[in-house]
C-alpha positions in Angstrom: 53.5 -49.0 197.5 50.4 -47.4 199.1 49.8 -44.2 200.4 48.7 -43.6 204.4 48.3 -41.1 207.0 50.2 -41.5 210.2 47.8 -40.6 213.5 49.9 -37.3 213.3 48.8 -36.7 209.6 52.1 -37.0 208.0 51.7 -39.1 204.9 53.5 -42.2 204.4 54.2 -44.7 201.6 54.4 -48.5 202.6 55.5 -51.4 200.8 51.9 -53.6 201.0 53.9 -57.0 200.3 55.3 -56.7 203.8 51.8 -56.4 205.5 51.5 -59.5 207.6 48.0 -58.5 209.0 45.9 -55.2 210.0 43.7 -54.8 213.0 41.1 -52.1 214.3 41.3 -51.8 218.0 40.2 -48.9 217.6 42.6 -47.2 215.5 44.0 -49.4 212.6 47.1 -51.0 213.4 49.5 -52.8 211.0 51.8 -55.4 211.8 54.5 -56.0 209.4 56.9 -59.4 208.6 59.8 -57.2 209.8 57.9 -57.0 213.1 57.4 -53.5 212.7 54.0 -52.1 213.9 52.4 -48.7 212.0 49.2 -47.2 213.2 47.2 -45.2 210.8 44.0 -43.0 210.2 42.5 -45.5 207.4 40.4 -48.1 208.4 41.1 -52.2 207.3 38.5 -51.6 204.5 40.4 -48.6 203.2 43.6 -50.4 203.4 42.3 -53.6 201.8 40.9 -51.4 199.2 44.1 -49.7 198.3 46.0 -52.7 198.4 43.5 -54.4 195.7 43.7 -51.2 193.3 47.7 -51.3 193.7 48.1 -54.9 193.1 45.7 -54.4 189.7 47.7 -51.5 188.6 51.0 -54.0 189.1 49.2 -56.6 186.9 48.0 -54.3 184.3 51.2 -53.1 183.8 52.8 -56.5 183.5 50.0 -57.8 181.4 48.7 -54.7 179.1 46.1 -56.9 177.4 44.1 -57.9 180.4 44.4 -54.6 182.1 40.3 -54.4 181.5 39.6 -57.8 182.8 41.6 -57.0 186.0 40.1 -53.4 186.6 36.8 -55.0 186.0 37.7 -57.8 188.9 39.1 -55.5 190.7 36.0 -53.2 190.8 33.7 -56.2 191.4 36.0 -57.6 194.6 35.4 -54.0 196.0 31.4 -54.0 195.3 31.1 -57.5 196.7 32.9 -56.1 199.9 31.1 -52.9 200.2 27.7 -55.1 199.8 28.9 -57.6 202.3 29.7 -55.0 204.4 26.2 -52.8 203.9 24.7 -56.2 204.9 26.1 -56.0 208.7 28.3 -59.4 207.7 32.2 -59.2 207.6 33.9 -59.7 204.8 37.1 -62.4 204.8 
């Protein structure tokens, strides 16, 4: 579950496993597999970062002996995305 903010400022928690896709147009619109759409203040990049952090925490709890390797991988992924964004290119 990730914390997000509705346009009216109210906080909500979303099950990121239900996210089908997200797009900016200009507000970030999240489409869930249920067909529901959510509009949030966070950017698509912030949404991606929160999902990566959440998933790395889940994996770290499942395999505590691998936690440091998973955290390092998550940090590298975020840094690589930032580098690509800073160079004016789009990440996948």
